[in-house]
N, C-alpha and C positions, 0 to 999 in steps of 0.2 A: 695288563691291566690298566696302565696308565692311559693307553690310548683309548680304551672302553670309558673311562671315567671322563676324558675330555669329549668323546664323543656324546655321551649322555648329557655332559653340561651344555654342549653346544646345541642339541636338541631343545634341552629345557628353556635356553637363552631365546632360541627363535620361537618357541611356542609363546613366551612370554612378551615377545616383541609384537607378534601378530594378534595377541588375544585381544587386545582393545579394538582392533580393525572388525572383527567379527562381532563383537558386543554393540555396535554402532546401532542405534534406533532408525527404524526406516523413516523416511521425511515425510511430512505430512503433505497431501496435495494443497495445492493453492485455492484459495476462497475466491470466488467470481461474484461480482455484484453488477447489476445493470440498474442504475437509478435515474428515474425521472427527476429533474433538478430546477429549482428556482432560486436565482440569485439577486439579491435586491439589497438596497440601501435604506434603512428604515427611516432614514431624514430625508428621502427624496422619492419622487414619484416613479412608478414603473419598476419593472423588473426584467429579467432575463432569463428565459427558459431553455432548457437543453436536456441531453442525455448523457449521462456519466458511466464509463464502463471501467470498472477497476478490478485488479487481480492483486490480492496480496498474498504473498508467498508465507511458506511456514516460519521463515526467519524476520517477518515483518515488513518487507521490501513492497512497496505500492508503486503499481504501474497501471497504466491505462489511456484513455483518451476521453476527450470532452467534444461533443458537438453541439453546437447552438442550433436555433430553429432556423437559420438561414443557412445551414449545412457547412459551415466553418468548422474544421477540426483542430483540436490541439491536444499536445501531449500532456499527460499528467505522471508525475513522479513525485514520491515521499515515502512515507514509513508508517507502521502502526505498531503500537505496543498495547496489549489488552484492549480497552475499546476507545483509547485516544489514538487519533490519526492527524497526520500533518501531509500537505501535498501543495504542489506548485502547478496551477493551471494556467494556461495563456502562453501565447507566443509571442505577445507584443505586436503583431502583426494586425490581425483582426480582432482577435481575442484578448484582451489586456490581461497581463501578467498579476496573478494573484497569489499569496502564500496563505493558505488556509490551515487553521487548527481547531479540531473539535473531536466529535466522537462520533462513532459507527456502531450502532447497538441493534441487533435484530434486523440488519438491512436497512435501517434508517440512519441518514447523516444529518449532523447539525454541525456547521464549523463557520468560523468568522475570519475576515482576513481585514488588514488595516486598508483604508481608502486615502484619499487625499484629505488633508486637513483632519477634521473632527469625523469624517465619514468612516463608518466601518460596513464591509460588505458581509451579508449573511446569505450562506448556502444551505438550502434545505434539500435533501435527496429523500425519495420514497422508491421503494421497489417499483420497477416499471412491470406492467402487464404485458406479455408477450404477445 
């Protein structure tokens, strides 16, 4: 009788221990974006155009790459919560490092990054047509 009670308690304990593992939700797939971008400083003439490829995981990790019109590529890393996105772009080699903060809504990006002095870089991105 005592052995049977211990066996029953053991089964209940194991069931309780593993129950949360079976109740875990399936993770959502990463969202991918390919954006044609223009980066400019409103106080200066000219702009830099390029293509930004982003992947946003279900837990908000942003990764990807940026390629300018001359073919130089830089890694992109950051995060996203809701519509708010932040990321670093640039490799301080050919593409200058910038830390952008902004929004990504319906595939459209609008972000800003501090520049030198009073300058602020604006990055606009719209879905690329394939």
